[in-house]
N, C-alpha and C positions, 0 to 999 in steps of 0.2 A: 504494500500500500504506500502510495506517495501522497503526502500532504503538502499543499502549496498555497500561497496567497493568490488572489484574483487579479487578472488583467483583462483588458478589453476583449481579448481572444476567447475568454471563458464565458462571456455574457450569455450567448445563445444557449449554451449547455446549462448554465445556472438557471435561466428562466424555464427551460424545459423540465428540469428536476423539480423546481418549485411548483410548477403546474401539476406535476404528478403527485406531489405530497400534500398540497393544500387545496381546499375548495376555492372556486374563483373569487368569492367575496373576501377571502383571507390571503390569497396568493399575490405576491408582488409581480408586476408586469416586467417585460423585457426593458421597456423604457425606464422604469424605476431602477432596475439593476444597472443600467448605463450610468445613472446618477450616483448610485451607491458605490459602484466600483471607482468612479471618478474621484469621489471624496474619501472613500475609506476601503480601497481594495486590499490594503494590508490588514484589514479586520474581517476578512473572509478566510475561512479555513476550508479548503477544498480537498476532498479525498478522491483520488483516481485509482482505478484498477485496470491494468492493461490499456491505458489511454482513455478510459471512459470515466466521466464524472459520476460517482455513485452516491456521494453524500457531501453535504456542506453545512457549515454554521456561519452566520454573519451577524453583524451588529456594529453600531458605531460607539464612539466614546464621547462622554459628556460630563459636565459638572452637575447636571440635573440628577437628582437621586431616584426619581421614579420614571418608569417607562410610560410614555404617553402616545396616543394615536398619531399626533403630529409628527413624531419622530420617524414613523414608517414612510411618510410621504416627503419629508424634507431632509434629504441627505446632507445638505449644506449645514445642518445643525451640528454635524460632527466637529469635535474639538480634540485634536490629537493630544492635547495636554490635559484632557478631562480626567476626573477622578473615577468615573464608573464606566466599565465596559458593558454596554447593553447587548443583549442577544435577541435579535429579531426573528431568527428562524433556525431550526434544527431540522434538516432535511436528509432523508435517506430513501433512495428508490425502493419500492416495495419488495423487489426480488432480493435485496441486500439487507433487509431488516433482520433483527435478532442475531446479529453476528458481532455486536459491540463496536461497529464503526462510528456511530453517532457518539458513543461514549468516549472513543479515542479523540474525536474532534473537540468535544466539550472539554476534556482534560487539557488538550493543547491550547484552547482559548483561555482556560483558567491559568495555565502556566505562563502564557504570554502576558496576560493581564498582571499577574504577580510580578514578573520580571520587569514590566514597564512601570511599576510603582503605583498601580491603581489601588483604590480602596477596596474594590471587589467587582462583582458582576451582578447584573439584574436581568431577569427575563420574566415573561408571562407565559402561562401554560394553562391548558384545560385541566379541570380537577383530577381527571384520571391519571395525569402525568405528574402530579405533585410528588408521589413516592419515588418516581424515577429520578427526578432532579434532586431530591433529598439525598440520594445515594452519593451525590457529588459534593455535598455540603451546603446546598441551597436550603434556606429556611422559608417556609410559606408565610407570607405576610397577609394572606387572606385575599378576598376578591378585590381586584383593582377598581378604584373609582376614577382612574385616569385613562383606562383603555377598554374600549368595547369594540375593538377592531373586528370587522366582519360581522358585527352584531352577535358577538360571542361573549360569554362570561369567562373572564380570565383571572387566574390567581397570579399575583406578583410574587416572585421568589427572588431572594437575595443571598449571595455568598459574600461575606465580609472577611477580608484578610486580617489576620492578627498582625499588629504593628509592633 
């Protein structure tokens, strides 16, 4: 497995994987990924197997402590010096699930954020995934009042680094 950061050449594959992993109301578009990669391609963790993108994690960095719906649409809000690594998506193609690939990418994002001196990471997830993210050290902060992305109920989860 090869893990790398995103470049413009990866955008079409990223959008295709996203479309397979999320319903249309929740999935980012190829146009949105163009903006995301432009502003924070180094905060995409892409996993390839035999030249095929099979999984990725992405999200920008900000001083805002909570994940908001506005962040999904406005890649320019990224602040490379921000305190918090946000996670907008954890994507694995259906045929590659249950092999630990997403977990490897999450661990890589956590390691990178720690090495970059961030306070920690923040993500939102559906209730059924709360135990999954808890395995990586994320704490459930309850139902988000700042994100209803795709008209879904999201739990905000946070991993805080010891300082």
